All heavy atoms as a GROMACS GRO file, in nm:
protein
  565
    1MET      N    1   0.181   5.154  -2.573
    1MET     CA    2   0.178   5.010  -2.557
    1MET      C    3   0.063   4.974  -2.462
    1MET      O    4   0.055   5.026  -2.351
    1MET     CB    5   0.312   4.965  -2.496
    1MET     CG    6   0.325   4.818  -2.486
    1MET     SD    7   0.497   4.781  -2.451
    1MET     CE    8   0.480   4.616  -2.400
    2PRO      N    9  -0.027   4.884  -2.504
    2PRO     CA   10  -0.143   4.854  -2.420
    2PRO      C   11  -0.103   4.765  -2.302
    2PRO      O   12  -0.010   4.687  -2.309
    2PRO     CB   13  -0.236   4.778  -2.515
    2PRO     CG   14  -0.148   4.724  -2.620
    2PRO     CD   15  -0.032   4.820  -2.635
    3GLN      N   16  -0.176   4.783  -2.196
    3GLN     CA   17  -0.149   4.704  -2.076
    3GLN      C   18  -0.233   4.576  -2.079
    3GLN      O   19  -0.340   4.572  -2.141
    3GLN     CB   20  -0.181   4.784  -1.952
    3GLN     CG   21  -0.079   4.893  -1.926
    3GLN     CD   22  -0.103   4.957  -1.791
    3GLN    OE1   23  -0.210   4.944  -1.737
    3GLN    NE2   24  -0.002   5.024  -1.741
    4LEU      N   25  -0.182   4.477  -2.011
    4LEU     CA   26  -0.251   4.349  -2.005
    4LEU      C   27  -0.364   4.357  -1.902
    4LEU      O   28  -0.343   4.397  -1.788
    4LEU     CB   29  -0.152   4.240  -1.965
    4LEU     CG   30  -0.204   4.097  -1.962
    4LEU    CD1   31  -0.252   4.056  -2.100
    4LEU    CD2   32  -0.096   4.003  -1.915
    5ASP      N   33  -0.482   4.318  -1.943
    5ASP     CA   34  -0.598   4.322  -1.855
    5ASP      C   35  -0.602   4.194  -1.772
    5ASP      O   36  -0.623   4.085  -1.826
    5ASP     CB   37  -0.725   4.336  -1.938
    5ASP     CG   38  -0.847   4.348  -1.851
    5ASP    OD1   39  -0.832   4.388  -1.734
    5ASP    OD2   40  -0.957   4.316  -1.899
    6THR      N   41  -0.580   4.205  -1.642
    6THR     CA   42  -0.575   4.087  -1.555
    6THR      C   43  -0.697   4.079  -1.464
    6THR      O   44  -0.696   4.004  -1.367
    6THR     CB   45  -0.447   4.091  -1.469
    6THR    OG1   46  -0.450   4.212  -1.392
    6THR    CG2   47  -0.324   4.085  -1.556
    7SER      N   48  -0.800   4.153  -1.493
    7SER     CA   49  -0.915   4.156  -1.403
    7SER      C   50  -0.995   4.025  -1.406
    7SER      O   51  -1.061   3.991  -1.309
    7SER     CB   52  -1.006   4.273  -1.439
    7SER     OG   53  -1.055   4.256  -1.570
    8THR      N   54  -0.990   3.951  -1.513
    8THR     CA   55  -1.069   3.828  -1.522
    8THR      C   56  -0.988   3.703  -1.487
    8THR      O   57  -1.041   3.592  -1.494
    8THR     CB   58  -1.125   3.812  -1.664
    8THR    OG1   59  -1.017   3.809  -1.756
    8THR    CG2   60  -1.218   3.926  -1.700
    9TRP      N   61  -0.861   3.720  -1.454
    9TRP     CA   62  -0.778   3.605  -1.426
    9TRP      C   63  -0.826   3.526  -1.304
    9TRP      O   64  -0.824   3.403  -1.303
    9TRP     CB   65  -0.633   3.648  -1.405
    9TRP     CG   66  -0.561   3.679  -1.533
    9TRP    CD1   67  -0.617   3.703  -1.654
    9TRP    CD2   68  -0.421   3.689  -1.550
    9TRP    NE1   69  -0.520   3.728  -1.746
    9TRP    CE2   70  -0.398   3.721  -1.686
    9TRP    CE3   71  -0.312   3.676  -1.466
    9TRP    CZ2   72  -0.272   3.738  -1.738
    9TRP    CZ3   73  -0.186   3.694  -1.518
    9TRP    CH2   74  -0.166   3.724  -1.653
   10LEU      N   75  -0.868   3.594  -1.201
   10LEU     CA   76  -0.912   3.526  -1.080
   10LEU      C   77  -1.034   3.438  -1.108
   10LEU      O   78  -1.038   3.322  -1.066
   10LEU     CB   79  -0.944   3.628  -0.971
   10LEU     CG   80  -0.991   3.568  -0.838
   10LEU    CD1   81  -0.882   3.485  -0.776
   10LEU    CD2   82  -1.038   3.677  -0.746
   11THR      N   83  -1.129   3.490  -1.180
   11THR     CA   84  -1.247   3.409  -1.210
   11THR      C   85  -1.213   3.292  -1.301
   11THR      O   86  -1.269   3.183  -1.286
   11THR     CB   87  -1.357   3.494  -1.274
   11THR    OG1   88  -1.304   3.557  -1.390
   11THR    CG2   89  -1.408   3.599  -1.178
   12MET      N   90  -1.123   3.312  -1.392
   12MET     CA   91  -1.082   3.203  -1.482
   12MET      C   92  -1.010   3.093  -1.404
   12MET      O   93  -1.035   2.974  -1.425
   12MET     CB   94  -0.992   3.255  -1.594
   12MET     CG   95  -1.064   3.337  -1.698
   12MET     SD   96  -1.191   3.245  -1.782
   12MET     CE   97  -1.094   3.126  -1.866
   13ILE      N   98  -0.921   3.130  -1.316
   13ILE     CA   99  -0.846   3.031  -1.238
   13ILE      C  100  -0.939   2.956  -1.144
   13ILE      O  101  -0.932   2.832  -1.133
   13ILE     CB  102  -0.730   3.100  -1.162
   13ILE    CG1  103  -0.624   3.148  -1.260
   13ILE    CG2  104  -0.669   3.006  -1.058
   13ILE    CD1  105  -0.518   3.234  -1.200
   14LEU      N  106  -1.028   3.026  -1.078
   14LEU     CA  107  -1.121   2.960  -0.987
   14LEU      C  108  -1.217   2.869  -1.062
   14LEU      O  109  -1.246   2.757  -1.017
   14LEU     CB  110  -1.198   3.064  -0.906
   14LEU     CG  111  -1.116   3.140  -0.803
   14LEU    CD1  112  -1.202   3.244  -0.734
   14LEU    CD2  113  -1.054   3.046  -0.704
   15SER      N  114  -1.264   2.912  -1.175
   15SER     CA  115  -1.354   2.826  -1.252
   15SER      C  116  -1.279   2.704  -1.308
   15SER      O  117  -1.336   2.595  -1.317
   15SER     CB  118  -1.420   2.904  -1.364
   15SER     OG  119  -1.324   2.948  -1.457
   16MET      N  120  -1.153   2.720  -1.342
   16MET     CA  121  -1.073   2.608  -1.390
   16MET      C  122  -1.057   2.505  -1.278
   16MET      O  123  -1.072   2.384  -1.302
   16MET     CB  124  -0.936   2.656  -1.436
   16MET     CG  125  -0.844   2.544  -1.480
   16MET     SD  126  -0.674   2.594  -1.496
   16MET     CE  127  -0.633   2.631  -1.327
   17PHE      N  128  -1.027   2.549  -1.156
   17PHE     CA  129  -1.015   2.456  -1.043
   17PHE      C  130  -1.147   2.385  -1.016
   17PHE      O  131  -1.151   2.266  -0.988
   17PHE     CB  132  -0.968   2.528  -0.917
   17PHE     CG  133  -0.819   2.553  -0.915
   17PHE    CD1  134  -0.770   2.680  -0.891
   17PHE    CD2  135  -0.730   2.450  -0.937
   17PHE    CE1  136  -0.635   2.702  -0.889
   17PHE    CE2  137  -0.593   2.472  -0.936
   17PHE     CZ  138  -0.546   2.599  -0.912
   18LEU      N  139  -1.255   2.456  -1.024
   18LEU     CA  140  -1.386   2.397  -1.002
   18LEU      C  141  -1.417   2.291  -1.107
   18LEU      O  142  -1.462   2.180  -1.075
   18LEU     CB  143  -1.493   2.505  -1.001
   18LEU     CG  144  -1.635   2.457  -0.981
   18LEU    CD1  145  -1.652   2.399  -0.842
   18LEU    CD2  146  -1.733   2.568  -1.007
   19VAL      N  147  -1.390   2.320  -1.231
   19VAL     CA  148  -1.416   2.224  -1.339
   19VAL      C  149  -1.325   2.102  -1.326
   19VAL      O  150  -1.370   1.987  -1.343
   19VAL     CB  151  -1.400   2.293  -1.477
   19VAL    CG1  152  -1.397   2.191  -1.588
   19VAL    CG2  153  -1.511   2.393  -1.499
   20LEU      N  154  -1.199   2.123  -1.293
   20LEU     CA  155  -1.108   2.010  -1.274
   20LEU      C  156  -1.152   1.922  -1.157
   20LEU      O  157  -1.146   1.800  -1.164
   20LEU     CB  158  -0.965   2.060  -1.252
   20LEU     CG  159  -0.891   2.106  -1.377
   20LEU    CD1  160  -0.757   2.165  -1.339
   20LEU    CD2  161  -0.874   1.990  -1.472
   21PHE      N  162  -1.196   1.985  -1.050
   21PHE     CA  163  -1.244   1.909  -0.936
   21PHE      C  164  -1.366   1.824  -0.974
   21PHE      O  165  -1.374   1.706  -0.939
   21PHE     CB  166  -1.278   2.005  -0.822
   21PHE     CG  167  -1.334   1.937  -0.701
   21PHE    CD1  168  -1.251   1.866  -0.616
   21PHE    CD2  169  -1.469   1.943  -0.674
   21PHE    CE1  170  -1.302   1.803  -0.505
   21PHE    CE2  171  -1.521   1.880  -0.563
   21PHE     CZ  172  -1.437   1.810  -0.478
   22ILE      N  173  -1.458   1.881  -1.047
   22ILE     CA  174  -1.578   1.808  -1.089
   22ILE      C  175  -1.540   1.693  -1.183
   22ILE      O  176  -1.592   1.582  -1.170
   22ILE     CB  177  -1.679   1.904  -1.155
   22ILE    CG1  178  -1.735   2.000  -1.051
   22ILE    CG2  179  -1.790   1.827  -1.223
   22ILE    CD1  180  -1.818   2.111  -1.108
   23ILE      N  181  -1.449   1.716  -1.274
   23ILE     CA  182  -1.408   1.611  -1.368
   23ILE      C  183  -1.342   1.495  -1.292
   23ILE      O  184  -1.372   1.378  -1.317
   23ILE     CB  185  -1.314   1.669  -1.476
   23ILE    CG1  186  -1.393   1.756  -1.572
   23ILE    CG2  187  -1.242   1.558  -1.550
   23ILE    CD1  188  -1.308   1.831  -1.672
   24PHE      N  189  -1.254   1.527  -1.198
   24PHE     CA  190  -1.188   1.420  -1.121
   24PHE      C  191  -1.288   1.344  -1.035
   24PHE      O  192  -1.279   1.223  -1.021
   24PHE     CB  193  -1.075   1.475  -1.035
   24PHE     CG  194  -0.948   1.496  -1.113
   24PHE    CD1  195  -0.894   1.622  -1.124
   24PHE    CD2  196  -0.884   1.390  -1.173
   24PHE    CE1  197  -0.777   1.642  -1.195
   24PHE    CE2  198  -0.767   1.409  -1.245
   24PHE     CZ  199  -0.714   1.536  -1.257
   25GLN      N  200  -1.385   1.414  -0.978
   25GLN     CA  201  -1.486   1.347  -0.898
   25GLN      C  202  -1.568   1.252  -0.984
   25GLN      O  203  -1.601   1.141  -0.942
   25GLN     CB  204  -1.577   1.449  -0.830
   25GLN     CG  205  -1.512   1.528  -0.720
   25GLN     CD  206  -1.471   1.440  -0.606
   25GLN    OE1  207  -1.544   1.351  -0.568
   25GLN    NE2  208  -1.352   1.464  -0.552
   26LEU      N  209  -1.601   1.293  -1.103
   26LEU     CA  210  -1.678   1.206  -1.192
   26LEU      C  211  -1.597   1.085  -1.236
   26LEU      O  212  -1.650   0.974  -1.246
   26LEU     CB  213  -1.725   1.285  -1.314
   26LEU     CG  214  -1.837   1.386  -1.288
   26LEU    CD1  215  -1.862   1.468  -1.414
   26LEU    CD2  216  -1.963   1.315  -1.244
   27LYS      N  217  -1.468   1.106  -1.261
   27LYS     CA  218  -1.385   0.992  -1.301
   27LYS      C  219  -1.368   0.893  -1.186
   27LYS      O  220  -1.372   0.772  -1.207
   27LYS     CB  221  -1.247   1.041  -1.347
   27LYS     CG  222  -1.249   1.098  -1.486
   27LYS     CD  223  -1.106   1.121  -1.531
   27LYS     CE  224  -1.102   1.147  -1.679
   27LYS     NZ  225  -1.134   1.032  -1.759
   28ILE      N  226  -1.348   0.943  -1.066
   28ILE     CA  227  -1.328   0.854  -0.951
   28ILE      C  228  -1.458   0.780  -0.919
   28ILE      O  229  -1.456   0.664  -0.880
   28ILE     CB  230  -1.277   0.936  -0.831
   28ILE    CG1  231  -1.133   0.978  -0.855
   28ILE    CG2  232  -1.288   0.857  -0.702
   28ILE    CD1  233  -1.076   1.068  -0.751
   29SER      N  234  -1.570   0.845  -0.936
   29SER     CA  235  -1.697   0.781  -0.900
   29SER      C  236  -1.732   0.665  -0.994
   29SER      O  237  -1.816   0.582  -0.960
   29SER     CB  238  -1.809   0.884  -0.901
   29SER     OG  239  -1.836   0.926  -1.033
   30LYS      N  240  -1.670   0.657  -1.108
   30LYS     CA  241  -1.701   0.549  -1.202
   30LYS      C  242  -1.623   0.421  -1.172
   30LYS      O  243  -1.650   0.317  -1.230
   30LYS     CB  244  -1.670   0.593  -1.345
   30LYS     CG  245  -1.756   0.710  -1.390
   30LYS     CD  246  -1.784   0.703  -1.536
   30LYS     CE  247  -1.860   0.826  -1.581
   30LYS     NZ  248  -1.996   0.828  -1.533
   31HIS      N  249  -1.524   0.428  -1.080
   31HIS     CA  250  -1.445   0.310  -1.047
   31HIS      C  251  -1.521   0.222  -0.949
   31HIS      O  252  -1.594   0.271  -0.863
   31HIS     CB  253  -1.311   0.350  -0.985
   31HIS     CG  254  -1.214   0.404  -1.085
   31HIS    ND1  255  -1.148   0.323  -1.173
   31HIS    CD2  256  -1.173   0.530  -1.110
   31HIS    CE1  257  -1.070   0.397  -1.249
   31HIS    NE2  258  -1.084   0.523  -1.212
   32ASN      N  259  -1.500   0.092  -0.960
   32ASN     CA  260  -1.558  -0.003  -0.866
   32ASN      C  261  -1.449  -0.045  -0.768
   32ASN      O  262  -1.348  -0.102  -0.807
   32ASN     CB  263  -1.611  -0.126  -0.940
   32ASN     CG  264  -1.731  -0.090  -1.024
   32ASN    OD1  265  -1.809  -0.003  -0.987
   32ASN    ND2  266  -1.745  -0.156  -1.137
   33PHE      N  267  -1.472  -0.016  -0.642
   33PHE     CA  268  -1.378  -0.053  -0.538
   33PHE      C  269  -1.435  -0.169  -0.458
   33PHE      O  270  -1.556  -0.183  -0.444
   33PHE     CB  271  -1.350   0.066  -0.445
   33PHE     CG  272  -1.282   0.180  -0.512
   33PHE    CD1  273  -1.351   0.294  -0.548
   33PHE    CD2  274  -1.147   0.173  -0.542
   33PHE    CE1  275  -1.288   0.400  -0.611
   33PHE    CE2  276  -1.082   0.277  -0.605
   33PHE     CZ  277  -1.153   0.390  -0.639
   34TYR      N  278  -1.347  -0.251  -0.402
   34TYR     CA  279  -1.390  -0.360  -0.317
   34TYR      C  280  -1.445  -0.302  -0.187
   34TYR      O  281  -1.392  -0.208  -0.130
   34TYR     CB  282  -1.275  -0.453  -0.287
   34TYR     CG  283  -1.228  -0.529  -0.408
   34TYR    CD1  284  -1.104  -0.503  -0.465
   34TYR    CD2  285  -1.308  -0.627  -0.465
   34TYR    CE1  286  -1.061  -0.572  -0.576
   34TYR    CE2  287  -1.266  -0.696  -0.576
   34TYR     CZ  288  -1.143  -0.668  -0.631
   34TYR     OH  289  -1.103  -0.737  -0.741
   35HIS      N  290  -1.550  -0.365  -0.137
   35HIS     CA  291  -1.613  -0.312  -0.016
   35HIS      C  292  -1.530  -0.341   0.108
   35HIS      O  293  -1.506  -0.253   0.189
   35HIS     CB  294  -1.753  -0.372   0.000
   35HIS     CG  295  -1.846  -0.324  -0.105
   35HIS    ND1  296  -1.887  -0.193  -0.114
   35HIS    CD2  297  -1.906  -0.387  -0.208
   35HIS    CE1  298  -1.968  -0.178  -0.217
   35HIS    NE2  299  -1.980  -0.295  -0.277
   36ASN      N  300  -1.490  -0.464   0.124
   36ASN     CA  301  -1.414  -0.500   0.244
   36ASN      C  302  -1.302  -0.596   0.205
   36ASN      O  303  -1.318  -0.717   0.213
   36ASN     CB  304  -1.507  -0.566   0.347
   36ASN     CG  305  -1.438  -0.580   0.479
   36ASN    OD1  306  -1.329  -0.528   0.498
   36ASN    ND2  307  -1.501  -0.650   0.571
   37PRO      N  308  -1.189  -0.544   0.163
   37PRO     CA  309  -1.081  -0.635   0.123
   37PRO      C  310  -1.019  -0.703   0.245
   37PRO      O  311  -0.986  -0.640   0.344
   37PRO     CB  312  -0.980  -0.542   0.055
   37PRO     CG  313  -1.007  -0.408   0.111
   37PRO     CD  314  -1.152  -0.404   0.147
   38GLU      N  315  -1.007  -0.834   0.236
   38GLU     CA  316  -0.945  -0.911   0.344
   38GLU      C  317  -0.839  -1.003   0.284
   38GLU      O  318  -0.858  -1.056   0.175
   38GLU     CB  319  -1.049  -0.996   0.416
   38GLU     CG  320  -1.152  -0.912   0.489
   38GLU     CD  321  -1.255  -0.998   0.559
   38GLU    OE1  322  -1.243  -1.122   0.552
   38GLU    OE2  323  -1.346  -0.939   0.618
   39PRO      N  324  -0.728  -1.020   0.354
   39PRO     CA  325  -0.624  -1.108   0.300
   39PRO      C  326  -0.668  -1.254   0.306
   39PRO      O  327  -0.738  -1.296   0.398
   39PRO     CB  328  -0.505  -1.082   0.391
   39PRO     CG  329  -0.565  -1.033   0.518
   39PRO     CD  330  -0.691  -0.958   0.480
   40THR      N  331  -0.628  -1.327   0.209
   40THR     CA  332  -0.657  -1.470   0.209
   40THR      C  333  -0.533  -1.543   0.258
   40THR      O  334  -0.424  -1.527   0.204
   40THR     CB  335  -0.693  -1.519   0.068
   40THR    OG1  336  -0.584  -1.486  -0.019
   40THR    CG2  337  -0.819  -1.451   0.016
   41TRP      N  338  -0.552  -1.621   0.363
   41TRP     CA  339  -0.440  -1.692   0.423
   41TRP      C  340  -0.429  -1.830   0.361
   41TRP      O  341  -0.526  -1.905   0.355
   41TRP     CB  342  -0.459  -1.703   0.574
   41TRP     CG  343  -0.468  -1.570   0.640
   41TRP    CD1  344  -0.582  -1.507   0.681
   41TRP    CD2  345  -0.360  -1.482   0.667
   41TRP    NE1  346  -0.551  -1.384   0.734
   41TRP    CE2  347  -0.416  -1.366   0.726
   41TRP    CE3  348  -0.223  -1.488   0.648
   41TRP    CZ2  349  -0.338  -1.259   0.767
   41TRP    CZ3  350  -0.147  -1.380   0.689
   41TRP    CH2  351  -0.204  -1.268   0.747
   42MET      N  352  -0.311  -1.861   0.316
   42MET     CA  353  -0.288  -1.994   0.260
   42MET      C  354  -0.251  -2.089   0.373
   42MET      O  355  -0.168  -2.057   0.459
   42MET     CB  356  -0.175  -1.990   0.158
   42MET     CG  357  -0.211  -1.917   0.032
   42MET     SD  358  -0.077  -1.918  -0.086
   42MET     CE  359  -0.054  -2.089  -0.112
   43LYS      N  360  -0.311  -2.206   0.373
   43LYS     CA  361  -0.279  -2.304   0.475
   43LYS      C  362  -0.159  -2.386   0.428
   43LYS      O  363  -0.165  -2.457   0.330
   43LYS     CB  364  -0.399  -2.394   0.497
   43LYS     CG  365  -0.382  -2.485   0.615
   43LYS     CD  366  -0.509  -2.558   0.645
   43LYS     CE  367  -0.490  -2.640   0.770
   43LYS     NZ  368  -0.612  -2.712   0.802
   44MET      N  369  -0.050  -2.372   0.502
   44MET     CA  370   0.073  -2.440   0.466
   44MET      C  371   0.074  -2.580   0.528
   44MET      O  372   0.043  -2.594   0.647
   44MET     CB  373   0.195  -2.362   0.516
   44MET     CG  374   0.206  -2.222   0.458
   44MET     SD  375   0.229  -2.222   0.281
   44MET     CE  376   0.396  -2.278   0.272
   45PRO      N  377   0.109  -2.680   0.452
   45PRO     CA  378   0.116  -2.814   0.512
   45PRO      C  379   0.234  -2.825   0.607
   45PRO      O  380   0.343  -2.773   0.581
   45PRO     CB  381   0.134  -2.905   0.390
   45PRO     CG  382   0.191  -2.818   0.285
   45PRO     CD  383   0.140  -2.679   0.311
   46LYS      N  384   0.211  -2.891   0.719
   46LYS     CA  385   0.318  -2.905   0.817
   46LYS      C  386   0.411  -3.019   0.775
   46LYS      O  387   0.367  -3.128   0.745
   46LYS     CB  388   0.259  -2.936   0.954
   46LYS     CG  389   0.365  -2.942   1.061
   46LYS     CD  390   0.301  -2.949   1.196
   46LYS     CE  391   0.400  -2.956   1.308
   46LYS     NZ  392   0.535  -2.980   1.281
   47GLN      N  393   0.539  -2.989   0.774
   47GLN     CA  394   0.638  -3.090   0.738
   47GLN      C  395   0.702  -3.143   0.865
   47GLN      O  396   0.749  -3.067   0.949
   47GLN     CB  397   0.744  -3.030   0.647
   47GLN     CG  398   0.690  -2.984   0.514
   47GLN     CD  399   0.797  -2.921   0.428
   47GLN    OE1  400   0.908  -2.897   0.473
   47GLN    NE2  401   0.763  -2.894   0.304
   48ASP      N  402   0.702  -3.275   0.878
   48ASP     CA  403   0.764  -3.336   0.995
   48ASP      C  404   0.913  -3.354   0.969
   48ASP      O  405   0.954  -3.426   0.878
   48ASP     CB  406   0.701  -3.472   1.023
   48ASP     CG  407   0.558  -3.455   1.071
   48ASP    OD1  408   0.529  -3.351   1.133
   48ASP    OD2  409   0.478  -3.545   1.042
   49ASN      N  410   0.991  -3.289   1.051
   49ASN     CA  411   1.136  -3.302   1.041
   49ASN      C  412   1.184  -3.399   1.148
   49ASN      O  413   1.129  -3.402   1.259
   49ASN     CB  414   1.203  -3.165   1.060
   49ASN     CG  415   1.166  -3.070   0.949
   49ASN    OD1  416   1.150  -3.109   0.836
   49ASN    ND2  417   1.152  -2.942   0.983
   50PRO      N  418   1.285  -3.478   1.119
   50PRO     CA  419   1.330  -3.575   1.220
   50PRO      C  420   1.384  -3.510   1.346
   50PRO      O  421   1.375  -3.567   1.453
   50PRO     CB  422   1.438  -3.654   1.147
   50PRO     CG  423   1.472  -3.578   1.025
   50PRO     CD  424   1.357  -3.487   0.995
   51TRP      N  425   1.437  -3.390   1.338
   51TRP     CA  426   1.494  -3.329   1.457
   51TRP      C  427   1.387  -3.262   1.543
   51TRP      O  428   1.415  -3.218   1.653
   51TRP     CB  429   1.601  -3.226   1.419
   51TRP     CG  430   1.554  -3.121   1.324
   51TRP    CD1  431   1.488  -3.008   1.355
   51TRP    CD2  432   1.570  -3.121   1.183
   51TRP    NE1  433   1.460  -2.937   1.243
   51TRP    CE2  434   1.510  -3.004   1.135
   51TRP    CE3  435   1.629  -3.210   1.092
   51TRP    CZ2  436   1.506  -2.972   1.000
   51TRP    CZ3  437   1.626  -3.176   0.958
   51TRP    CH2  438   1.565  -3.060   0.913
   52GLU      N  439   1.264  -3.256   1.497
   52GLU     CA  440   1.160  -3.199   1.581
   52GLU      C  441   1.107  -3.301   1.682
   52GLU      O  442   1.055  -3.263   1.785
   52GLU     CB  443   1.044  -3.150   1.493
   52GLU     CG  444   1.075  -3.024   1.416
   52GLU     CD  445   0.956  -2.978   1.333
   52GLU    OE1  446   0.857  -3.053   1.323
   52GLU    OE2  447   0.964  -2.869   1.277
   53THR      N  448   1.117  -3.428   1.651
   53THR     CA  449   1.058  -3.529   1.738
   53THR      C  450   1.152  -3.579   1.846
   53THR      O  451   1.108  -3.637   1.944
   53THR     CB  452   1.012  -3.648   1.653
   53THR    OG1  453   1.123  -3.698   1.580
   53THR    CG2  454   0.903  -3.605   1.557
   54LYS      N  455   1.281  -3.561   1.834
   54LYS     CA  456   1.373  -3.610   1.936
   54LYS      C  457   1.458  -3.497   1.991
   54LYS      O  458   1.482  -3.397   1.925
   54LYS     CB  459   1.460  -3.722   1.880
   54LYS     CG  460   1.544  -3.683   1.761
   54LYS     CD  461   1.617  -3.806   1.708
   54LYS     CE  462   1.687  -3.773   1.579
   54LYS     NZ  463   1.752  -3.887   1.521
   55TRP      N  464   1.503  -3.519   2.114
   55TRP     CA  465   1.582  -3.419   2.182
   55TRP      C  466   1.728  -3.438   2.145
   55TRP      O  467   1.780  -3.551   2.145
   55TRP     CB  468   1.564  -3.435   2.333
   55TRP     CG  469   1.643  -3.339   2.413
   55TRP    CD1  470   1.610  -3.211   2.440
   55TRP    CD2  471   1.768  -3.364   2.477
   55TRP    NE1  472   1.706  -3.154   2.517
   55TRP    CE2  473   1.805  -3.245   2.542
   55TRP    CE3  474   1.852  -3.475   2.486
   55TRP    CZ2  475   1.922  -3.232   2.614
   55TRP    CZ3  476   1.969  -3.462   2.558
   55TRP    CH2  477   2.003  -3.342   2.621
   56THR      N  478   1.795  -3.330   2.113
   56THR     CA  479   1.937  -3.337   2.081
   56THR      C  480   2.012  -3.239   2.170
   56THR      O  481   1.959  -3.134   2.206
   56THR     CB  482   1.965  -3.303   1.933
   56THR    OG1  483   1.914  -3.174   1.906
   56THR    CG2  484   1.900  -3.403   1.841
   57LYS      N  485   2.131  -3.275   2.204
   57LYS     CA  486   2.215  -3.187   2.285
   57LYS      C  487   2.330  -3.139   2.199
   57LYS      O  488   2.395  -3.217   2.130
   57LYS     CB  489   2.269  -3.263   2.407
   57LYS     CG  490   2.344  -3.173   2.500
   57LYS     CD  491   2.383  -3.247   2.626
   57LYS     CE  492   2.454  -3.153   2.719
   57LYS     NZ  493   2.494  -3.221   2.842
   58ILE      N  494   2.353  -3.009   2.203
   58ILE     CA  495   2.462  -2.951   2.124
   58ILE      C  496   2.578  -2.923   2.219
   58ILE      O  497   2.562  -2.853   2.318
   58ILE     CB  498   2.416  -2.820   2.056
   58ILE    CG1  499   2.299  -2.849   1.963
   58ILE    CG2  500   2.530  -2.755   1.982
   58ILE    CD1  501   2.234  -2.726   1.906
   59TYR      N  502   2.692  -2.980   2.187
   59TYR     CA  503   2.811  -2.960   2.267
   59TYR      C  504   2.897  -2.852   2.206
   59TYR      O  505   2.931  -2.859   2.086
   59TYR     CB  506   2.893  -3.088   2.278
   59TYR     CG  507   2.826  -3.195   2.360
   59TYR    CD1  508   2.753  -3.294   2.298
   59TYR    CD2  509   2.836  -3.191   2.498
   59TYR    CE1  510   2.690  -3.391   2.374
   59TYR    CE2  511   2.774  -3.288   2.575
   59TYR     CZ  512   2.701  -3.388   2.512
   59TYR     OH  513   2.641  -3.482   2.588
   60LEU      N  514   2.929  -2.755   2.285
   60LEU     CA  515   3.020  -2.652   2.237
   60LEU      C  516   3.164  -2.701   2.256
   60LEU      O  517   3.193  -2.776   2.349
   60LEU     CB  518   3.000  -2.523   2.317
   60LEU     CG  519   2.861  -2.458   2.298
   60LEU    CD1  520   2.850  -2.339   2.391
   60LEU    CD2  521   2.843  -2.416   2.155
   61PRO      N  522   3.254  -2.659   2.169
   61PRO     CA  523   3.393  -2.706   2.186
   61PRO      C  524   3.454  -2.665   2.318
   61PRO      O  525   3.536  -2.737   2.373
   61PRO     CB  526   3.468  -2.638   2.070
   61PRO     CG  527   3.363  -2.598   1.971
   61PRO     CD  528   3.237  -2.580   2.049
   62LEU      N  529   3.417  -2.553   2.375
   62LEU     CA  530   3.477  -2.509   2.501
   62LEU      C  531   3.420  -2.586   2.620
   62LEU      O  532   3.480  -2.587   2.728
   62LEU     CB  533   3.453  -2.359   2.520
   62LEU     CG  534   3.527  -2.269   2.420
   62LEU    CD1  535   3.489  -2.125   2.442
   62LEU    CD2  536   3.678  -2.286   2.432
   63SER      N  537   3.306  -2.648   2.606
   63SER     CA  538   3.246  -2.719   2.720
   63SER      C  539   3.288  -2.866   2.729
   63SER      O  540   3.250  -2.936   2.820
   63SER     CB  541   3.094  -2.710   2.710
   63SER     OG  542   3.050  -2.784   2.599
   64LEU      N  543   3.367  -2.914   2.634
   64LEU     CA  544   3.414  -3.052   2.637
   64LEU      C  545   3.524  -3.066   2.743
   64LEU      O  546   3.606  -2.977   2.762
   64LEU     CB  547   3.468  -3.093   2.501
   64LEU     CG  548   3.366  -3.103   2.387
   64LEU    CD1  549   3.437  -3.132   2.256
   64LEU    CD2  550   3.268  -3.215   2.417
   65PRO      N  551   3.528  -3.179   2.811
   65PRO     CA  552   3.635  -3.198   2.911
   65PRO      C  553   3.770  -3.218   2.843
   65PRO      O  554   3.779  -3.273   2.734
   65PRO     CB  555   3.592  -3.324   2.985
   65PRO     CG  556   3.496  -3.391   2.894
   65PRO     CD  557   3.435  -3.287   2.807
   66LEU      N  558   3.875  -3.177   2.910
   66LEU     CA  559   4.010  -3.190   2.853
   66LEU      C  560   4.068  -3.325   2.876
   66LEU      O  561   4.049  -3.395   2.966
   66LEU     CB  562   4.102  -3.082   2.910
   66LEU     CG  563   4.066  -2.941   2.868
   66LEU    CD1  564   4.156  -2.842   2.939
   66LEU    CD2  565   4.083  -2.925   2.719
   0.00000   0.00000   0.00000
């Protein structure tokens, strides 16, 4: 029964990794990325609420006189 020749496996595996690395580098280099992404802030309109302009006092039930 013949034995399996494994002497070339190392070179095949290393060359496969090298080729895959080159292919991925070429694919990534074709993408266009933004140079400096910055968030855009939306300016929210201020809503005037009636309770913001006047002072109110909140009475707790335990603080009321008996």
